[in-house]
C-alpha positions in Angstrom: -24.0 -37.2 -25.0 -21.2 -35.1 -23.4 -17.7 -35.7 -24.4 -15.1 -35.7 -21.7 -12.2 -33.3 -22.2 -9.0 -35.5 -22.4 -7.1 -32.9 -20.3 -8.2 -30.0 -18.0 -8.3 -26.6 -19.6 -5.4 -24.2 -18.7 -5.0 -20.4 -18.5 -2.8 -19.5 -21.5 -2.6 -15.8 -20.8 -4.1 -12.9 -18.9 -4.4 -9.5 -20.7 -4.0 -6.4 -18.5 -3.8 -2.7 -19.3 -0.7 -0.9 -18.0 0.6 2.6 -18.7 3.9 1.4 -20.2 3.9 -2.2 -21.5 7.7 -2.2 -22.3 8.6 -1.1 -18.8 6.2 -3.7 -17.2 7.7 -6.4 -19.4 11.3 -5.5 -18.3 10.2 -5.8 -14.6 8.6 -9.2 -15.1 11.7 -10.4 -17.0 13.9 -9.4 -14.1 11.7 -10.7 -11.3 10.3 -14.0 -12.8 12.9 -14.8 -15.4 10.3 -14.6 -18.2 11.0 -13.6 -21.7 9.2 -11.5 -24.3 7.3 -13.7 -26.6 5.9 -11.0 -28.9 5.5 -7.3 -29.1 3.6 -5.1 -31.5 0.6 -3.0 -32.4 -2.6 -3.5 -30.6 -6.2 -2.4 -30.7 -7.0 1.3 -31.1 -3.4 2.0 -32.0 -2.0 0.8 -28.7 1.0 -1.4 -28.0 1.1 -4.9 -26.4 4.0 -7.0 -25.1 3.5 -10.7 -24.3 5.9 -11.7 -21.6 6.1 -15.1 -19.9 7.1 -18.7 -20.5 6.6 -21.0 -23.5 3.2 -22.1 -22.1 1.8 -19.0 -20.3 2.1 -15.3 -20.4 0.8 -11.9 -19.5 -0.4 -9.7 -22.4 0.6 -6.1 -21.3 -1.5 -3.6 -23.2 -0.8 0.1 -23.3 -3.3 2.5 -25.0 -2.2 4.9 -27.7 -1.7 7.7 -25.3 -1.3 8.1 -21.5 -4.7 10.0 -21.5 -6.3 6.6 -22.3 -4.6 4.9 -19.3 -4.5 6.1 -15.7 -1.2 5.9 -14.0 -2.8 4.0 -11.1 -6.0 1.9 -11.1 -8.2 1.4 -8.1 -7.1 -2.0 -6.6 -9.6 -4.7 -7.4 -11.4 -2.9 -10.2 -12.1 -5.1 -12.0 -9.2 -7.5 -11.3 -8.5 -8.7 -7.8 -5.0 -10.1 -8.4 -2.9 -12.3 -10.7 -1.4 -15.4 -9.1 2.1 -16.5 -10.1 3.5 -19.8 -9.0 7.3 -20.0 -8.3 9.7 -22.6 -7.0 11.9 -20.4 -4.8 9.7 -17.8 -3.1 12.6 -16.4 -1.0 14.6 -15.6 -4.2 11.6 -14.1 -5.9 10.8 -11.9 -2.9 14.3 -10.6 -3.0 13.9 -9.7 -6.7 10.6 -8.1 -6.0 12.2 -5.9 -3.4 15.2 -5.1 -5.7 12.7 -3.9 -8.3 11.4 -1.4 -5.7 8.1 -3.1 -4.7 6.9 -3.7 -1.2 5.9 -7.3 -0.5 3.0 -7.7 2.0 0.5 -10.3 3.2 3.0 -13.0 3.9 1.2 -16.2 4.8 2.0 -19.9 5.3 -1.0 -22.0 4.5 -1.6 -25.6 3.6 -0.1 -26.5 1.1 2.3 -23.5 0.6 3.4 -20.0 1.2 2.5 -16.7 -0.4 3.0 -12.9 -0.5 1.6 -10.1 -2.5 2.9 -6.9 -4.2 1.4 -4.0 -6.1 3.0 -2.7 -9.3 3.0 1.0 -10.5 -0.6 0.6 -11.8 -1.8 -0.8 -8.4 -2.3 -4.2 -10.0 -1.9 -6.8 -7.2 0.2 -9.9 -7.8 0.1 -13.0 -5.6 3.4 -15.0 -5.5 2.8 -18.5 -4.3 5.1 -21.5 -3.8 4.2 -25.1 -3.0 7.9 -26.1 -2.6 9.5 -26.4 0.9 11.2 -23.2 2.1 13.1 -22.3 5.2 12.3 -18.6 5.7 11.3 -15.5 3.9 13.6 -12.8 2.7 13.8 -9.8 5.1 10.4 -8.4 6.0 11.5 -4.8 6.3 8.9 -2.9 4.2 10.0 -0.9 1.2 7.9 2.1 0.2 5.2 1.1 -2.2 5.2 2.6 -5.7 
């Protein structure tokens, strides 16, 4: 007999490799208003920073040396993108641009809106909002990092 789970499972965190976990955490704090939940030693002598909210976070892992981590990964290998839901997509897009990233792929779809950006490691983030919004922040492209 199969027992029914009383509540659907949720993603608690996503662990990604980045060249500089402290730098990446600072960017996510500025853009999304997240906070560092934990930082410390990680596998193989590396360093990890957990940045997010009380319920969800990104685990940002940096290997012991830069030799163990390329500056830029091929997009989509093995991760396609990380989706982050926000309430005010216009305000977040403004913060993404201020951080030096180039938003792209703006799309309105039922039931929301979205755009994407790539970080220094070429990891793609999808920012999505299901809240009503009047218009996007300026669409002038900023040079990608």
